[in-house]
N, C-alpha and C positions, 0 to 999 in steps of 0.2 A: 567393369570400371578400370580405366586406363592407369598408368603409373601416377604416382603422386610425390611430391616432395614435402617432406614435414619441415615445420617452423622451428625445429630444436635439433640438437646433435643427438645421435644414436649410435649404437655398435651392434655389430652381430657376434655371433659365438664363435669367429675364427680363431685358430691357435696363434698366439703370439709369435711373431716371427716368421710364419708359414709364407712360404715363397708363392708368389701367384703361378698358375698353369701357364705353360706356353701359349702364346697367342692370346692371353687375356689380359691385353694391355688396357682394355676398356673398363676393368673391373676395378673399383675403387674401395673394395672391402679390404680394410687395414685395421689392425688392433691398435689400441692406445699405446702399447709398448714400442711402436714403431716411431713413436715421438722421439725416441733416443738415438735414432739413426743418424748417419753422418750428416753434416751440413750439406754435402752435395745432393744427397737423396731428398733431403728436405726441401731444398730450393727447388728440385725437379718437380716434387708434389705440388707446389703452388701453381704450376703452370696447368694443372688439369682444369678443364673448362665446363665439363658436363657431369651431372649427378644422376641422369635418367636411368642409366643401366642398374646403378645401385638400388633406386626405387623399385625398379621391375622385379628385383630380386627379393625385396622386402614386402611386396603386395602378394603374398601367396596365401590364398584361403581366407583372405580378410582379417587374419590373426596379427595381432601387434607383437612386435619382438620386445625382448627384455630391454628396459630402459637402463642404461648405464651411463652415468656422466663421465665425460671426458677427464682424464687426468690433467692436472694443472702443471705445467712446466715449472721447474724448481725455481727459476729466476724471473718468471713472468710476473709483471706487475698486475693488479687487479684491473680488470676491464678490456685486457688485451685478448686477442683470439688466440686459441691453441691451434696447433697444425689441423687436426681433424676438424675443429670449427670453421677454419678459413677454408678447407677444401669443400666442405658442403655447402659453404655460401657462394661457391662459383657454380651457377647452374645456368643451362640453356634451356630456353622454353622449346616446346615441340615447333616443328617446322612444317608439318604437313596437315596440322589439324587445328580447329580453333579451340581456345583454351581460355580459363578464367584464372585471374591473379587475385589472391586474397589480401585485401587491403586492411580488413578488420574481421576478427573472428570472435568467438566466444571462449573456447577453451584453447588456450595457446599449446598446451602439450599434446592436443589431439588433433589441431587443424594443419593442412597442409598449405603450401604457398601456391601451388600451381594445380588447377583442376582441368584436364584435358576434356574435349568433348569429342570422342572418336566416331560417334554414330551421327545420324541424321537428326535424332532427337535425344534430349538430355534433360533430365528432371532433378531438382534439387528438392530435399525434404529434411525432416528431422529424423536423426538416427535411432533405429529401434534400440528398445531397452535390452541390457544384456540378457542372454537366454538364463544366465544363472541366477538372475534376480527373481525368477519366477519358476514355481515347480512345473514340471513337465506334466501334460495331461496323462491320465492313464488311458489304455487302449480302449477301454469299455465306453468311456464318455468323450473319445475324440470325435465321434461323429456328430456330437451336439455342440461342440466348441465353434463358436464364430470363426470364419475365415482370417488368417493372420493379416494384419495391415499391410498395405502396399509399401514397398522398400524403393526409394529414390535411387537413381543412378549415383548421384552423390549426397549421401546422408551427412548431414552437419549436426553438431551437437547443442546449438542454441535452443533453449527451452520453448521459445515463443514460436517455433516453426510448425508447420502441419507435416503430416507424414508425406504428403505430397504438396508441396509449397509453390513451385514454380517450374514451367516448362519452357525449354528453348528448342527450337526446331529449325531446320535448314530448309527453306521453301524456295522451290524453283519458280522463277518469274520469267516473262517473257524475254527480259534483257539478260538473264543468266540461264541459259539452256543447259549449261554443264553442271552437274551436281557439285564439282569442286568449286564452282564460283557462286553457288546458291548463298543469298543472304540469309541472316539469321533473324528470327522473330522470337520475341518473348511474351509469354502470357501467364498471369498468376492464376492459381487455383481459388475457387470461391472461398471467401473469408481469409484469404492469404493477404497479409501486408506486405506489399512489394513496392519499391521505388525505382524509377528510372531517372538517372540524373538528378536525383533528389525530388522528383516530382511523384506523387503516388500514381500507380498503375493499376487500371482496372480492367483493361481488355488488352488484347493482343496488339503489340507494337513492334516496329523494326528495331532491332538490336544491331549497332554499328560499332566497328572497332573502336576502342577508346571509352565506349559508354560504362557508366557506373550503375551497377545493379544492387540494390539493397534488399535483403531479405530479413523481414522481422525488424527487430531493434538493434541487433548486434552484428550482423554479417553484412559485409560490403565487398563487393567483386567488381573487377574490371575486365572487360571482355576484349580479347585480342584474337584476331584472325590472321595468322601469317600467308593464308591462300590470297588474300586481297593485294593485287599488284599496286606499284606506285607508292607515293609518299601518304601516309595516312592523313586524314582531314584533321582539322581542329576538333577536338571534343566538344560536344554539345554543352557539358558543364562549365567548360572554360570560358570565363567572360572575354569579349572581344575588348581589343585595347580602347580604352577611354578616349573620347575626344576632349582635347584640351580647348579651354576657351582662349581665343586669341587675345594676346597681350597680357594673360594672366598664367601663372604657373599651374600646371595641371594638377599636382598634389593638393592644391587648396579647394579644388572643386571635385575631388573624387574620393571614393570610399578606399580606405588603405586594405580592406579585406578582400574585396572582388574586384576593384579597379574601376567601377562603374561611375560615371560622373554624375554630379548632383543634377546637372543639367539633363542627362539622359533620363534620370529618374523623374524629374519635373514633366519632361515631354511624354513619357510613358503614361504617367498618372493622367495628364490631361487628354492623350489620345484615348485611353481607357474610359475615362469619365464621359467623354463625348461620342464615343464610338456607338454605331448603330447595329454592331454586331449582336447577335441574340446570346449575349454572355453575361452571366452575374456570378461574380466570385465572392466567397465568404469563407469563414472558418468553420467547415462543416463539422468539426469536433468539438465546437464550442457550443453546448446546448443554450447558453444564455444568449449568445449573438444570433443563433438560429430562431430562437423564441422571439426577439425583438423584431428580427427581419420579417417573420411571416406575420406579426401583429401588424407591423408597419404596412405590408402590403394590404391587409383588410381595413385599417385605417384610413388609408388614402384611396379606396374604392369610390369611385364616382358613378352614380347611377345615371341612366339616360338622361339627356336635357329634357327639361319640360317645355315643350314647344306646343302651341295651339295648332291642332289638327282639325283641318276643314274635312267635311263629310264629301271629299273628292272621290269619284269612282276610279280614276286612273291609277295604275300599277306605280306607286312611288318608289324611287330608289333613293335611299339615304346614304351618301358618301360616308365611309368609315373614317375619313380624315378629318370630319368636321366634328368639333366638341369631344367629349370624353370617349376614350375607347373603351367599350362595354366589357370586352374580355380580357382587360388588362389583369385582374387577379389570376385567371387561369393561366395566362401566360407567363406572368412572373413566377407562380408556384412551379409550373413546368421547368422554368430555367433553373429554380432551386433543386429540383429532383435531378435534372441533368448534370448540375454541378456536384451535387453528392455522390451521384453514380460514376461521376469521372474521377473523383478524388478518393472516395472510399470504397468503390466497387459496388456490386450488387448488394453486398450487406448492408448498404446504407440507405437503400431505397425503401424498404418495407416500413421501417419506423418513421421516417420523413413523411411518407405518403399517408400513414395512419394519422400523424399529427395535423397534417394538412387538412384531411378529410373531417377529423374532429372539429377543427377551427371553423370550417365552412359550415358544418352542421350547427355549431353552437351560434355563430353570428346569424344565420338563417331563422333558427328557431326564436331567437330573441327578437327578430323583426315580426314574426308572425304573432308572437306573445304580445308585442307591443300594439299590433293592429287590433288583435282580439280583445284587448282591454281598453281600447278607446271608447269613451263615453258616446251613447247614440245621439245626445243632442248635438254633438260637433259634426254629425252628417246631415247633409240637406236631405229634404223629404225625397222619398223614393218617387221617380217618375218626373222630378221637377227638371227645369232646363239645365241645372247645373249637375245634374246626376252622373253624367259622364265625365265631367271634369273632375267631380270629386272622386270618381273611381280611379283615376290615373295614379295619384299618389300611393294608393294601395297596391296596385299592380307592379309598379315599378321596381321596388326591392325584389319581389318575388320572381319576376322575369329574369332580373339581373342575375340573381343567384342560380336559377335554374339554368340559364344560359351557360354560365361559367362552370357549373358542375357537369353538365353534359360533356362540354369539351375537355375538362379535366380528367373525367372517368375514361374517356376513350384514350387520352394520352397515358394515363396510367395503366390501362389494359395492354397497350403497345408495349410499354416498357417492361412490364411484368412477364409478358410473352417472350420478350426477347432474353430476358434472364432465365426464364424458365427453360428455354430450348439449349441452354447451356448445360447439357447433361454431364459433361466431363467435370463441371465445377460445382455440382449439387451433390456432394458426397458426405457432408456433415450431418450428424443427427439432429442439429439445431435448424436445419434448413427448412423442415417442416413448419416451425414456428414463424419463420419469416413469410411463407407462402400463406399461412393463416393470416398475419398481419396484413399482406396485400388483400386477401380476400375480404377481410374485415372493412379495410379503408374502401373497397370498392361498394360494398354494401351499404356504408354510410354515405357515399355520394348517390348511390341509386335511391337512397330514401330521401335524400335531399330533393332530387328530381321529381320524384313521385309525389311528394308532400307540396311541394311548390307549384306542380302542375295542377293538383287538386285545388289548392287555395286559389289560383288563379281562375280556374272554371267557376269556383264558388262565388268569387266576387263579381265576374262578369255576368252570370247567370241571375245573381241576385239584382243587378240592375236591369237585366232583361225582363225579369218577372213582372216588373211594374209597368213596362212600356210595350211589351208584347200585344195586351188586348187591343192597342190602337190599330193593329193591323187587322182586325176583324170588325171594328166599329167605325173606323175613319172612312168618310166618303172622299175619294181624291178628286172627283170630278166638281165638288163644291166650289163655285167661283173660278173655274178654269176657263180660259178663253176658249171658244169653239169646242168645248167638251175635251179638250187636250188635259190628261192628268198631269199633276204635280206632286211632288212629296209634300205632304202636309205635316204639320208639326209633329203628330204622333209617329209617322213613319220617319221622320228625320231623327227623332231621338234613337230609335233603333239603329239606323245608319250611323249615328254619332258614336254609339257605344262599339259598333264593328270597326269604324275607322280608327278610333283610338286605340283600341286593342291591337289592331294590326300594326298601326305606326309604332306602338310601343314595343311590339315583338320585334320589329325590323330594328328599331334604334338599339335594342339590347342584344342585337346579333344572335337572337335565338336560332338554333338548328331549323332548318325549314321542314324537316319532317315533324318535329314537336310542334312548330307552329301550325302546321296543317292539322295535326291530330287535335290540337286545342280547338281549332275552329270546327272540326268534327265533332267534338263534345258539344260546342255551343249550338251547332245546327242540329244536334241530335235532341238537345233540350228544347230548342225553339219548335221543332217539328212535333215533338211529344206534347208539350204544353199547348199549343195551338190546336192540334187534332183532338185531344182530350176536351178542351173548352168547346170546340166545335160540336162534338158527341153529346156533351151535356146540354148545351143551349138548344139542341134540336128537340129535347124532351120537354122543355119547359116553356117553349115560345115559338112564333113563327120565324124561323131562323132560316130553314132550308127552301129558299125561293131564289129564282134567277137574278133579280136586281141586286139583293145582298150578295150573292156569289160573286157577280162580276166587280163589285167593289173591292171584295176580299182578293180576287184573283189580280186586280190592278195594283193594289198595295203590295201583294206579295212579288209581283212582277218587278216593281220598283225596286225592292230589296235584292232579288235574284239578279237583276241587272247590273246594280252596283257590285255585287260580289263577283260576277263575271268578269268585270271590268278590273277588278282589284286582284285578279288571278286566283280567285277562291271558287269559280263557278262549277268545276266538276266535283269538288267536295260538296258545295251547296245543293247540287243536283241530286247527289246520291242520298243525302239525308232529309232533304226536303220532298222526297219522292211519294211518301204516303199523304202528306198534307196536299200536294199539288194534286194528287189523283182524287182526293176528296172534293177539292174545290171545283176541278175540272168536270167531276160528275154533277156537282150543282149548277155549273154554268152551261149544260147542255140545254138547249131551247126546249120548252116544255112540249111542244108538239112533237119534236123528235125524240124525246124522252119516253113519251107514252107509246111510242111505237116499237121500243126496245124490250127485248126478253131477258130473263134472268141469266140465260146462258151468254147472251152477247154483252150484257153489262159486267159480268164476270170475266170475260175476256178482254174487254176494252179497258177495265180498270182492275187489272190483276193485283196491284200493289195493296188493294184492300182486302181484308179478310171477309169471309162470308158473313160473319156477324156483323161487321161494320157496314157492309153494303146493304144488308137487310135492315139495318138500323136507319140509313139514310133515306131507304126508299119507303119504308113505313112512315117516317116522319116528314115526308116531303110535301110542302105546301102547294097542292094542286088546285086550290079555290074552293069556293063554296059549291056545294051540290056536286063535286067531282070525286068519283071514288078510283081507287087503286087499280090499275088494269091486271087481269088474272096473269098476264105473261110476266109480271114482276114476282110472282110467287116462286120460291125456290122449290126443287123436287122434294117429294115426300121423305125420301131417304135422308135428307140433308136437314129437316126440320130439327131433329133432336140434337144433332151437332151444333145447329145455330143457338139453341137454347143454352147450350154449355159454353159457347164463345163469349169472350170478353170484348167489348167494343172500346175499351180504353187501352192505350199503350203504357208500358211500363217503363218507369224511369231507370230502374236497375239494370236493364238490357242494353247498356251503354257499350260502345267499342272498347276493345282493350288498349291499354297504353303499351306501345312498342318502342323501345329505345332504338334510335338509328344506329346504324353499322357503317355508313359511309357519309362522305360530304362535310367533313369537319373542317374547320376553318384554322385550328391551332396547328402550326408547324415550325419547328425550330430550324428548319433546313432553309427556310426562306427568310429575305429582308423583313424588317420590322415593318407590320402593316400599317402604322399609325404614327403621326407625329407626337400625338398625345402619349402613346405608350412608350415612345423614345424618351420624352421628359420624365415620365414616371421611372423609367429604367435608370435615367441620370440622377434622379432624386435619391433612389435606393443605393446606387454605388457611392454617391457623396456621403449618404447617411452612414454607410459601413465605413468609408474612409475615416470620416470624423471620429467615429466610435474608436477605431483602432489607434487614431492619434492620441486619444484621450486615455485608453486603457492599456496600451502596450508601451514598451521601451522602444527607443528610438531605433535600436538595432534589430528589432523584431517586427517592424512594421513592413508590411509588403509595399513595393514599388507601385502597384495598382491592384 
């Protein structure tokens, strides 16, 4: 550590009246008795300009010298400087290296006025406790002792500092190839309270000459760099000269403390309230304000608009600028997390994220409970014309919070990963608690996604359960001109359920992968339900015949064609594969079917299990006095296996739910995606500003 200058007078142990060695003109070591020298020598001593040589001699081994107060001149009035005090107050700072000037410290007797930065990096931190304050460990137990805490380049005595509190480094940049011209950058360690020009600092930032660096609650330093040529720029903390209003004296409309005009404040407030920048400022250290803000975000959440959705097969694209922006809660919560991280640093994020996740889970669970407690008589009869319309209000809040939870979860994962990658700043024992809070919050959001997904599938399948049998029983050719099929009422109700579900997912801005997986679950249910019904009906009546199979095939094609046009054809083809194979087998003309063997049927309809194929052939309606051909019989070796096989599909073998890993919409680095989101952001800014006016004194209210 380089030479320092103490903020108080000291003296060394030199003998009174000892003459300096030849050539020791730069040495300023003098005893107090020299205050009685001749007036001529006293005047000459007042011309000394530097104390750096004295300080270099005092900083030997880090030990402090004996503190002896200077003798007061006999005739000096109280408050005047003695000769030695005056000499020590004439100091020149370093000329070849950056340094810090102490503006405010914690212990006046132990603080220095100047802290040079001789190397490329420099750390500030709390001074270690004195070795005499704790017993030395014995040699036998030294191996089990924990390693000593790190020691900063400049240890300070403020009690609220960390052992390593802040780091300053000289970074080479393209415009500064020479190390001597490298600009400085400052970065706080994790959990360290650091301010730069009065604003909280949470990540690395440029440090310019004249900047004020605050460490903890007590230490304030000013950075200076004599290597920088030219006239130093105006410090960032110094307010610009206020613009006076024409025709009026400027003091009448300006702050006497900072010089900022009231007109500037009004313009800054108006600009902030109306800005489309993704910024939301509030007092992160005020739990009550944070609580009110989060609750206001939830209270103003607007579900997707309820609009009549026709069963149109085209791929509809719903503009995000129309109506309420469905991802507004996730976006606004993300702005809160970003602001807290910027102001309080990484330590502020885990707690806030956990509170947000808990609030999202609470409001979602309340909505699910409300739907579950609704009396059955308030619902229209299952399978009625209004069944799909009645389902939409149930799905709307579920999809809304599922869409917001998945976007918020991804944002939280990215922010947590950024913080966790900061290995240099995760050295506090309580860091593990912060990481556990982040993990707990993510588990809560994951739970919201999983449960709302299950509830959405439940409500849609509940509606499908009553309308799906129409695909097996409806004759699409009845009343059709020239035999051309049309969508009868039974099929239209199935399409209406799919149409409204798809439209609501799009209006909710549900992630495309979750939307596709939801329809995958629905198609899995449809395939399993219809196939099991087919297998069951074949045992109790004349169901397996060509005419009935063609009707079923036509109804199924009407549904699949609509899904194909809506962009869901690939998913539908995958999950309706077994049902399609069953209907295709029954649609084979009887004459052709009688000529096929077991092996050829197994090859052409491989989606069916041997037990299912054997069941269909055994119950196929060949007509009176017609027997089953011997070629349909399975090999003898497979008979025992067929008897053990199950002809019904299991509802429990549904596909797994996989959370998406890409393709998210929420991004704070891009402009606001919606006019509605801008209006909600303006409301929150105004809400916070009005509260500040009501709760804070006038001199503590932020200008924006």
